[in-house]
N, C-alpha and C positions, 0 to 999 in steps of 0.2 A: 102537379109536380110532386115527385117523390121526395120524401123527407129523409131518405137514407143518404148518408154522407158518401161522396164519390169513392173515397178510399175503401170504405166498408163494403160498398157494392162490388168493387173490383176484387177485394179479398174473398168475398162470398163466391164470385164467379170462378176464381182460382180453385177454391175448395170444391165447388160443384164439378169442376173439370178433372178432379182427382189429383190436383197438384197440392201436395201437403205444404202447409206454411208453418213456420215457427214464429214465435212472438217477434223476433227481430226482423223477420221478413215483412210482417205487417207494418212495423215502424218504418222500414225502408220504403214501402209503398206509399205511406202517408207523406214521408219526406220528399219522395220523387214527385208526387202530385203537387206538393207545395212549391217545390223548385220550378216545376214546369209552369205553374200559374204565374210565377214572378217573371220567368224568362219570356213567356209568350203573352203575358199581360192578358190572360183569359181566366174565366171562371173554371175552377177545378171540375165541375160537372161537365162542362163542354169538352174539356180535355179528355176526361174519362170516356165520354160518349164517342168522341172521334177516334180514340185509341181502339175501342171495341169494334168500331166500324172498319178501321184499318186492318185489324186482326182478321176479321171475316173476309175482307177483300183479298188478303194475301194468300192464306191457305189455312183455314181453321182446322183441318184434319192433321196438319203437320205438328202443331203444338210447340214449335220453337219460337215463333214470333208472336208472343202473347201481348195483349194490351198493356199489361204491367211492364213487360220488358221494352215494348216500343216507346212508352212514355220516357223511360230512363235513357234509352240510347238516342232518341231524337232530341231530347232536352240537352244531352251532352254535346250534340252537334252544334247547337245554337246557344252559346253561352251569353251573348249580349242581347238584352231586351231590344226589340225594335229591328233586329236583323232580318226578320221574316214576318209576314203578315200574321201568322198565328200557327197553332199546333196543326190545325187542319191543312194549312198550306204546306208545311214541311212534311206532313204525312202523305199528302198527295204527290209531292215531289219524290219522296222515298218510294211510294207505290209505283210511280212511273218508271223509276230507275230499275226497280226489281223486275218489272214486267218486260224490260228490254233485255233481261237475262243476267243482269249484274247480281253477284252474290250479296248477301247481307252486308258483309264487311266492305266490299267495293262500293256499294250504294252509300253506306255511311261515310266512307272516305271521300267520295265525290261531294257529298253535302258538306262535309267538314271543310274541304278545300274552298267550296263556294262561299261558306259563311265564316271562314277563317278562325274557327274556334280551337283548332288543334295545331300545336307547334309543327 
């Protein structure tokens, strides 16, 4: 098992992909993973791994739906712990919606309605 912290691993991936990060971006990534771990009641390492897998499944050449961004937006959809089985489950639902042709926003809105997190 790797000793690297999940947030550090994601930050390194972003840098390797040519996405410049500022210090505050790194802090936001760390906070996003910590929030996701609470919401999904999962290990941060598992969340980071699933987010990277989801990024690859969607369109890794696109560069818009990154693992870092996916963690943030999918966590925002499910604000209450226990609403969904885990980050992998919400990620799979998001993937399925995107593959039906829904835009990013429409897929997130669908999930948001389903899990009642947004007014």
